[in-house]
C-alpha positions in Angstrom: -18.4 52.9 122.8 -16.1 53.0 119.8 -15.1 50.0 117.7 -14.7 48.1 120.9 -17.5 45.7 121.7 -18.0 42.0 122.2 -18.1 40.4 118.7 -17.3 37.3 116.8 -17.5 35.5 113.4 -19.0 32.3 112.2 -17.9 30.8 108.8 -19.4 27.8 107.0 -16.8 26.3 104.6 -17.6 24.9 101.2 -16.5 21.3 101.0 -15.5 18.9 98.2 -14.2 15.3 98.3 -11.7 14.9 95.5 -12.7 12.2 93.0 -16.1 11.8 94.6 -18.5 14.4 93.2 -21.5 12.6 94.7 -20.0 12.3 98.2 -22.3 13.1 101.1 -21.2 16.6 102.4 -22.6 15.9 105.8 -20.5 12.8 106.2 -17.4 14.5 104.8 -18.0 17.5 107.2 -18.2 15.1 110.1 -15.0 13.5 109.1 -13.3 16.9 109.1 -14.5 17.9 112.5 -13.9 14.5 114.1 -10.4 14.1 112.6 -9.3 17.4 114.1 -10.9 16.6 117.5 -9.3 13.1 117.6 -5.9 14.5 116.9 -6.0 17.6 119.2 -8.3 16.6 122.1 -6.4 14.1 124.2 -8.9 13.6 127.0 -12.7 13.5 127.3 -14.4 15.4 124.5 -16.8 18.0 125.9 -20.2 18.1 124.2 -21.9 21.4 123.2 -24.6 22.5 125.7 -27.8 23.3 123.8 -29.9 24.1 126.9 -29.7 27.9 126.7 -30.2 28.1 122.9 -33.3 29.9 121.6 -33.1 30.3 117.8 -36.8 31.0 117.3 -37.0 34.0 119.6 -37.6 37.1 117.5 -36.3 40.6 118.4 -39.7 42.0 117.3 -41.3 40.5 120.5 -42.5 37.0 119.7 -41.3 33.4 119.4 -41.8 31.5 116.1 -43.6 28.3 116.4 -41.5 25.2 116.0 -44.2 23.7 113.8 -43.8 26.4 111.2 -40.0 26.8 111.4 -37.8 25.4 108.8 -35.6 22.5 110.1 -32.5 24.6 109.4 -33.6 27.1 112.1 -33.7 24.5 114.9 -30.1 25.0 115.9 -31.0 24.1 119.5 -31.5 20.4 118.6 -28.6 18.0 119.1 -28.6 16.0 115.9 -25.6 13.9 116.9 -23.3 15.6 114.4 -19.7 16.3 115.1 -19.5 19.3 117.6 -16.5 20.2 119.7 -15.2 23.1 121.7 -11.5 24.1 121.2 -8.9 25.4 123.6 -9.0 28.8 121.9 -12.6 29.2 123.0 -14.0 28.5 119.5 -16.7 26.0 118.4 -16.0 23.6 115.5 -19.0 21.7 114.3 -21.1 20.4 111.4 -23.8 22.9 110.4 -26.0 20.7 108.2 -23.9 20.1 105.1 -20.8 22.3 106.0 -18.1 22.3 108.6 -18.3 25.6 110.6 -15.9 27.5 112.7 -17.4 29.9 115.2 -14.7 32.1 116.7 -14.4 32.9 120.4 -15.7 36.2 121.6 -13.3 39.2 121.1 -13.6 42.9 121.7 -11.7 44.6 118.9 -11.7 44.4 115.1 -8.1 43.3 114.9 -8.8 40.4 117.3 -11.8 39.5 115.2 -9.5 39.1 112.2 -6.9 37.2 114.2 -9.3 34.5 115.5 -11.1 34.3 112.1 -7.7 33.6 110.4 -6.9 31.1 113.1 -10.1 29.3 112.0 -8.7 29.0 108.5 -5.7 27.1 109.9 -7.9 24.9 112.1 -9.9 24.0 109.0 -6.8 23.4 106.9 -5.4 21.1 109.5 -8.7 19.3 110.0 -9.3 18.7 106.3 -5.7 17.3 105.9 -6.2 14.9 108.8 -9.6 13.8 107.4 -8.0 13.0 104.0 -5.5 10.7 105.7 -8.2 8.5 107.3 -8.1 4.8 106.2 -10.0 4.5 102.9 -10.5 8.3 102.8 -10.0 10.7 99.9 -8.5 14.2 100.0 -11.0 16.8 101.2 -10.8 20.4 100.0 -12.4 23.3 101.9 -13.2 26.7 100.4 -13.8 29.9 102.3 -16.5 31.1 100.0 -20.3 31.5 100.1 -21.8 29.7 97.1 -21.5 26.6 94.9 -22.8 28.6 91.9 -25.6 26.0 91.6 -28.2 27.9 93.6 -26.9 27.2 97.1 -25.3 29.6 99.5 -23.7 29.1 102.9 -23.1 31.8 105.5 -20.4 33.9 107.0 -22.1 35.5 110.0 -21.0 38.2 112.3 -22.2 38.7 115.9 -22.2 42.0 117.9 -23.5 42.5 121.4 -25.6 45.6 121.7 -27.4 47.4 124.5 -30.9 45.8 125.0 -32.3 49.3 125.5 -31.6 50.2 121.9 -35.0 50.1 120.0 -34.9 47.4 117.3 -36.6 49.8 114.9 -33.6 52.1 115.1 -31.3 49.3 114.3 -33.3 48.3 111.2 -33.7 51.9 110.0 -30.1 53.0 110.3 -28.3 49.7 109.6 -30.1 48.6 106.4 -28.6 51.3 104.1 -25.2 50.6 105.6 -25.5 46.9 104.8 -26.8 47.6 101.3 -23.7 49.6 100.6 -20.8 48.2 102.6 -20.2 45.4 100.0 -18.2 48.0 98.0 -15.5 47.4 100.7 -16.3 43.9 102.1 -17.5 41.9 99.0 -15.5 38.7 98.3 -16.2 39.0 94.5 -18.1 36.4 92.4 -18.2 35.2 88.8 -21.8 34.9 87.8 -25.0 36.8 88.4 -28.1 35.3 90.1 -28.4 32.6 92.6 -27.3 29.9 90.2 -24.7 32.1 88.5 -26.3 31.5 85.2 -26.1 35.1 84.0 -22.6 36.0 82.9 -20.5 38.7 84.6 -18.7 39.6 87.8 -20.2 41.1 90.9 -18.9 42.4 94.2 -20.6 40.1 96.7 -21.1 36.3 96.9 -24.2 36.7 99.1 -26.1 39.6 97.6 -28.3 37.6 95.2 -29.5 35.3 98.0 -31.3 38.0 100.0 -35.0 38.3 99.5 -36.6 40.4 102.3 -35.6 43.3 104.4 -36.3 41.9 107.9 -36.9 38.4 109.2 -35.9 35.5 111.4 -34.8 33.0 108.8 -31.1 32.5 107.8 -31.4 29.9 105.0 -34.8 30.7 103.4 -36.1 34.2 102.5 -32.9 35.6 103.8 -33.3 39.0 105.4 -30.9 42.0 105.3 -31.6 42.4 109.0 -31.9 39.1 110.9 -34.2 39.2 114.0 -32.9 36.2 115.9 -32.9 37.3 119.6 -30.5 34.9 121.2 -28.0 37.0 123.2 -25.9 34.2 124.8 -25.5 36.8 127.6 -27.7 38.6 130.1 -30.9 39.2 128.1 -31.8 42.2 130.3 -28.6 44.0 129.3 -27.7 42.7 125.9 -29.1 41.8 122.5 -26.9 39.9 120.0 -27.1 41.3 116.5 -26.8 38.3 114.2 -25.6 39.6 110.9 -26.0 37.2 108.0 -25.4 39.5 105.0 -21.6 39.5 105.0 -19.2 37.5 102.7 -16.5 35.1 103.8 -13.4 37.2 103.5 -9.8 36.0 103.1 -8.3 39.5 103.0 -7.4 40.6 106.5 -8.2 44.2 105.7 -11.6 43.4 104.3 -12.5 41.6 107.5 -11.0 44.3 109.6 -13.1 47.0 107.9 -16.2 44.8 107.8 -16.3 44.4 111.6 -14.7 47.7 112.4 -17.0 50.0 110.4 -20.0 48.0 111.6 -19.0 48.4 115.2 -18.8 52.2 114.8 -22.2 52.4 113.1 -23.7 50.3 115.9 -22.2 52.7 118.5 -23.8 55.6 116.7 -27.1 53.8 116.7 -26.9 53.0 120.4 -26.1 56.6 121.3 -28.9 57.9 118.9 -26.3 60.0 117.1 -27.7 59.3 113.6 -30.6 61.7 112.9 -30.3 61.8 109.1 -32.7 59.6 107.1 -30.6 57.4 104.8 -33.4 54.9 104.0 -33.1 53.3 100.6 -36.1 52.7 98.4 -36.3 48.9 97.7 -33.2 47.9 99.7 -33.2 44.3 98.5 -33.1 45.4 94.8 -30.6 48.0 95.7 -28.3 45.4 97.4 -28.3 43.3 94.3 -27.9 46.2 91.9 -24.8 47.6 93.7 -23.3 44.1 93.8 -23.8 43.7 90.0 -21.9 46.8 89.1 -18.1 46.4 89.7 -17.7 49.9 88.1 -19.4 51.2 91.2 -21.6 53.7 89.3 -25.1 52.3 90.2 -27.1 54.7 92.2 -29.9 53.8 94.7 -32.7 56.2 95.4 -33.2 57.3 99.0 -36.6 58.1 100.4 -35.6 61.8 100.6 -35.2 61.8 96.8 -31.4 61.8 96.6 -29.7 59.2 94.4 -26.3 57.9 95.7 -23.8 55.3 94.7 -22.8 52.6 97.2 -19.5 54.6 97.8 -21.5 57.8 98.3 -23.8 56.1 100.8 -20.8 54.8 102.7 -19.3 58.3 102.7 -22.5 59.5 104.5 -21.8 57.0 107.2 -18.1 57.8 107.3 -18.8 61.5 107.7 -21.2 60.7 110.6 -18.7 58.4 112.2 -15.9 61.0 112.1 -18.2 63.6 113.7 -19.3 61.0 116.3 -15.8 60.0 117.4 -14.7 63.6 117.5 -17.7 64.6 119.6 -17.6 61.6 122.0 -13.8 61.0 122.3 -11.8 63.8 120.7 -8.1 63.2 121.1 -8.8 60.3 123.5 -10.2 58.0 120.8 -8.5 54.6 120.9 -5.9 53.6 118.3 -8.1 51.0 116.5 -11.0 53.4 116.2 -8.7 56.0 114.7 -7.2 53.4 112.4 -10.6 52.1 111.2 -11.8 55.6 110.3 -8.6 56.4 108.5 -8.6 53.2 106.5 -12.3 53.5 105.8 -11.8 57.0 104.4 -8.7 56.0 102.4 -10.5 53.0 100.8 -13.6 55.0 99.8 -11.5 57.8 98.3 -9.5 55.3 96.2 -12.6 53.3 95.2 -14.0 56.6 93.7 -10.8 57.3 91.8 -9.5 53.9 90.8 -11.0 50.7 92.3 -8.2 48.5 90.9 -5.7 50.4 93.1 -7.1 48.4 96.0 -6.1 45.0 94.7 -3.7 44.6 97.6 -6.3 45.2 100.2 -9.9 44.2 99.2 -11.0 40.7 98.2 -13.3 41.6 95.3 -10.7 43.8 93.7 -7.9 41.3 94.2 -10.0 38.6 92.6 -11.2 40.8 89.7 -7.6 41.8 89.0 -6.6 38.1 88.7 -9.6 37.3 86.5 -8.9 40.2 84.2 -5.3 39.0 83.8 -6.6 35.6 82.6 -9.3 37.3 80.4 -6.7 39.4 78.6 -4.1 36.7 78.3 -6.5 34.0 77.0 -9.2 36.2 75.4 -11.9 34.8 77.7 -15.5 36.1 77.9 -17.3 36.0 81.2 -19.2 32.9 80.1 -16.0 30.8 80.1 -16.0 28.1 82.7 -12.3 28.6 83.4 -13.2 31.9 85.1 -15.5 30.2 87.6 -12.7 27.7 88.4 -10.4 30.7 89.1 -13.1 32.2 91.3 -13.3 28.9 93.3 -9.6 28.5 93.5 -9.2 31.9 95.0 -11.0 30.6 98.1 -9.2 27.3 98.4 -7.6 27.4 101.8 -4.7 25.2 100.9 -1.6 27.5 100.7 -0.1 25.6 97.8 -3.3 25.8 95.7 -5.4 28.8 96.8 -4.9 31.8 94.7 -5.4 34.2 97.6 -2.6 32.4 99.5 -0.4 32.5 96.4 -0.9 36.3 96.4 0.2 36.4 100.0 3.2 34.2 99.4 4.4 36.5 96.6 3.9 39.6 98.6 1.0 41.0 96.6 -1.4 41.3 99.4 -1.2 43.7 102.4 -1.6 42.1 105.8 -2.3 43.1 109.4 -1.1 40.0 111.2 1.9 37.7 111.4 1.8 34.0 110.8 3.1 33.3 114.3 0.2 35.2 115.9 -2.3 33.3 113.9 -0.8 30.0 114.7 -0.9 30.9 118.4 -4.6 31.8 118.1 -5.4 28.3 116.9 -4.8 27.1 120.4 -4.9 30.2 122.7 -8.1 32.1 123.6 -8.5 35.8 123.7 -7.5 37.2 127.1 -10.2 39.8 127.6 -13.5 37.9 127.4 -15.1 34.8 128.9 -13.6 32.8 126.1 -10.4 32.8 128.2 -12.1 30.9 131.0 -13.7 28.5 128.6 -10.6 27.8 126.6 -8.3 27.4 129.6 -10.8 25.0 131.2 -10.8 22.9 128.1 -7.0 23.0 128.0 -6.4 22.3 131.7 -9.3 20.2 132.9 -10.5 18.5 129.7 -11.3 15.2 131.4 -13.7 16.9 133.8 -15.5 19.3 131.4 -18.7 17.5 130.4 -20.1 20.3 128.2 -19.8 23.9 127.4 -21.5 26.7 125.5 -21.0 30.4 125.0 -22.6 31.1 128.4 -21.6 28.2 130.6 -19.0 25.5 131.4 -20.3 22.3 132.9 -18.1 20.1 135.0 -18.3 16.4 135.9 -16.5 16.3 139.2 -15.5 13.2 141.2 -17.7 12.5 144.1 -20.6 14.6 142.9 -23.8 12.9 141.7 -24.8 15.7 139.4 -23.1 17.9 136.8 -22.0 21.3 138.0 -22.7 24.3 135.8 -20.5 27.4 136.0 -22.5 30.3 134.3 -20.5 32.7 132.1 -23.4 35.0 131.3 -21.3 38.1 131.4 -19.0 38.1 128.3 -16.5 40.4 129.9 -16.0 38.3 133.0 -13.9 35.2 132.9 -11.0 37.2 131.3 -7.4 36.6 132.1 -7.4 39.6 134.4 -10.4 38.2 136.2 -9.6 34.5 136.6 -6.1 34.0 135.2 -4.4 33.7 138.6 -7.2 31.5 139.9 -6.8 29.1 137.0 -3.0 29.1 137.4 -3.2 28.0 141.0 -6.0 25.5 140.7 -4.4 22.3 139.9 -7.6 20.3 139.6 -11.2 21.0 138.4 -12.4 20.3 141.9 -10.1 23.0 143.3 -11.3 25.5 140.7 -14.9 24.8 141.3 -14.4 25.0 145.1 -12.8 28.4 144.7 -15.5 29.7 142.4 -18.3 28.6 144.7 -16.6 29.4 148.1 
C-alpha cells in the first residue's frame, strides 16, 4: 500500500459557555449535540450501537479487567449522553465533558482533511444552534487540546493495518516517528508543562501530557503507542491503530501531512521495509524536549549512539519512504503518495533553513508568527496572559473571531480544499468506504434505522418482530460502486433489506 488505507479522525472540542465560567461542560456539550440533531434529523434519531465495542481489549494479547479500568476507558457503555449518526457517515456525540466529532472512514489523506474540516462546520453550526435555545447563552467551541489548567482532550487518528503485522514492529518503528513528527504537525502552545505554568512556547499541545511509551489508557498515563485492539472490522484481517498523540490541527496542510506521512510509515512497517534501528533513548522525555524547543535544535539520543534533531529524525523516515515508494511502485505511484513525499521533503528542508517561512502552511509556525507580532508590538514577555488568550483565540472555530480563520480570510494561509467541497462533506459521505452505505441509509430511510455503528446498520422494519442487523464488517464494501445503484432503486428500507438478504 501507499498513502491509501482506511483511516479517520476523532476530535474532542474545547467548550465554554459565555458569561458562565462554572457551567457544566457535560450539559453544554449535550446541548450542542442535541441542538444539531434536532435541527438536521427530521425523522427518528438512530441510536449508537455499542454491542461490538471492546475498549479494554489490548493488542498485546489480553483484556483489561473492567474492575481496574478507569471509567473514561469504558466507551462501550451507553451513559445516555447525546449521541447521533450523521448523513455524512460521521458520529457526533458527547465524550465525557466534550462534544466530539468522529469522521467517517476514508481512504486518502486529502479525504481525511476534507471530512475533518466538515466536522468543524458541523460543530460551528451545532454551537450556534445551542446558543439560541430558550434561556441559553452563547457557546464557544475551540479546536485545541488543553485548557492550560492541567487538562487535555484528544484529537485521535485511526488507521486500519494488517492483523499479521507484529505489534512489536509497530511499537519499535513508529515510536521514533511519533516523537519527531510534531515538528510538522504540532498545533503550537503558549506554556510549558501540563498546567502551562512554565513560560514559553512549544510545538505541541499534547506532548506534555504523555507519560509512558506503550499502554491501553487514553486519559491517564497516556502512552505514545496506544494498544487498544478494537478494529471495528474483521479482526482476523485488520487491527485498528488508535493514535492518540496528535494535536488538533486547523491547517489543512498540517492535517494532510499528519495522516499522509503516518500512512506511508505504516505501509513500510507492514511490508517490513524498515531495517534501520531508529529507537530513541527515553522517548517520553525526548517527545517533550523536542516540543519545548521551537528553534528545532534539540537532539535526542538514539540507541545506536547517534544524536539527531526532530527534523533529522524525520529525514531518516523520509529517506526510507522515498526508497520504499520507488522500490514498490516506481513511476506507478499514485498522485497523493507522490504529493505527500514532495511536501514532506519541502517542509523539512525549509524547517532546517528558516522555520518561519512555513507560517502559511503549519499551525505551530502560523501561531508563533502571530504571537511574535504581538510580543514585538506590545513588548510582551511569555508570561503575559494576553499571549495565552491569543493562543486560545487561534483555535476558536467562529470565522469572525478565530485567528486561524482570520488568516484564511485574509489569504495568509495556504489551503488544499474549497469551501464548497467542505460544505458538501457536512452532509454527504465518502463514496469509497462503508460510510457511504451508513450515510445514505440515514439520509434515505431515517425513520427505519434504529441504530448504527462503524460495523453495522440496524433496521426496525414494519411487520418484523425483531430488529434486523446489516453487518458492515468490511470497510471497503458498502461503497457507492458496490451499493449505490441498489440504494437508488430501493424506495423503502424493506425493499433494501429484501434485496440485501435475497
